[in-house]
Steps between C-alpha positions, in 0.01 A plus 500: 500500500632839407504776757346837383858660467625192289179507299552869421861428405409207277221698333763781425738237357244323278353822374846644429610197306169474317557856374849426418456186290144535352613712206576476134858384577347188644405372152850457381609154550164383643270260309230775501699670227359235252141596525604864504597444125130475409211745502201279415327363820499144390855507379602637842301232687645204291858627501468574874363163581785320320763731650354437846476124441876490412588697810733263676878504449704803405307806391714521185402146387137576582494809278702320223258212498181714508647718220594194291144372530355834400729498191371158406146656528626785266442740787126454455418258779122548498477457121736196526291342769159561330623352163685213646445154363666160459684636201664779708640270775829461312574876571532412872708186456837540664390783746590430856539688834648286763230228551244684287520319166368559149226249588406716800495808274265339255275383778491864638411649165212268445366578851543872443314465169213331693504771755473789249259311267259359748557657850532865430874530560747474789344781688161323495639178618675649810215733572241224494701309755566801713129600523401169657621609844704804409822307540803506276557134605181405305601717209833303463310169559253597216804552264635152589151345456502615135817309433364195675168521296701528182671171597860617483754231601648492847839622383342832378274532806820522709529853361156608630493549878284287717397737790248233623815291579669789673717646219623847553419589130770761497503527122122542458484747794758699324298487173199617691706791660591605141143484369319658800724756661463841343757636256576789731868416540533403133567135582183305555224531237168553678321334215256298718251698715295201599731387782587755762865568602387439856435131419843431337746267659874534539716322245699286748834343410817413686625853493191690612436228765849551637467879523150473649625276770786726583259788539273304719218495245492131453533223754413190294796310382371348183453714188144369434157654464450531875816714507357707208196576698696572820733739333218672296308553820804656658550736219129599507572673829714739321265553198179320502403626156820389329706265713686342196674822421751398767608228263728770360642579834567131594650433153724808511625415847601163383638567157654839534592538863573139598299570817 
């Protein structure tokens, strides 16, 4: 439990680092630079989803893989997805990012085509899940449900978080931050107004978890969905309307300051 004085000091630290790192300079070297190369909403969504899905390993390799995939799609990801057929699968042969293979890329494209053709798009899929109980947990589960309904193989389903089984879902929570948080700082996009920033969950990984524990914001030892909820609730005490903005602070303290 933080004392009032330490709470005030921590609030000052988090807000200062949020202001320092939530700026245009953040985009350089970060996977979010990939969707920033597009202006059409659906192009941004699809490129962002792939960039976020690839977000493990070095940031440079993530960006390179996402850009390579966008190049295969002739930098028209929405058009590529909507026109994709068996005859186009060869274009993705040979693509790989770590354990994400060309077969996984093909499955993802077919699922995205289904989402945009029959379900109203990515925003509608996540929003429909969210509106069940106003929980991002259910939004992420709804996204996974679509993959399961489409019958994707187990190897591909590994790249879609299973929050029902306790997954932290770092990459999808990051994707949602990109889509939902306003473009005020010039980093996130603010494309989706159907899910409030107050409902977002922190993208928790090894680095943000380590910093959060050092600051006394997180007690749980495992980086799982329970830890995501615990940390997000702690951050809501500093800004109930936009707790995930402190993702910038935690990230900056880890990457740039070796806190």
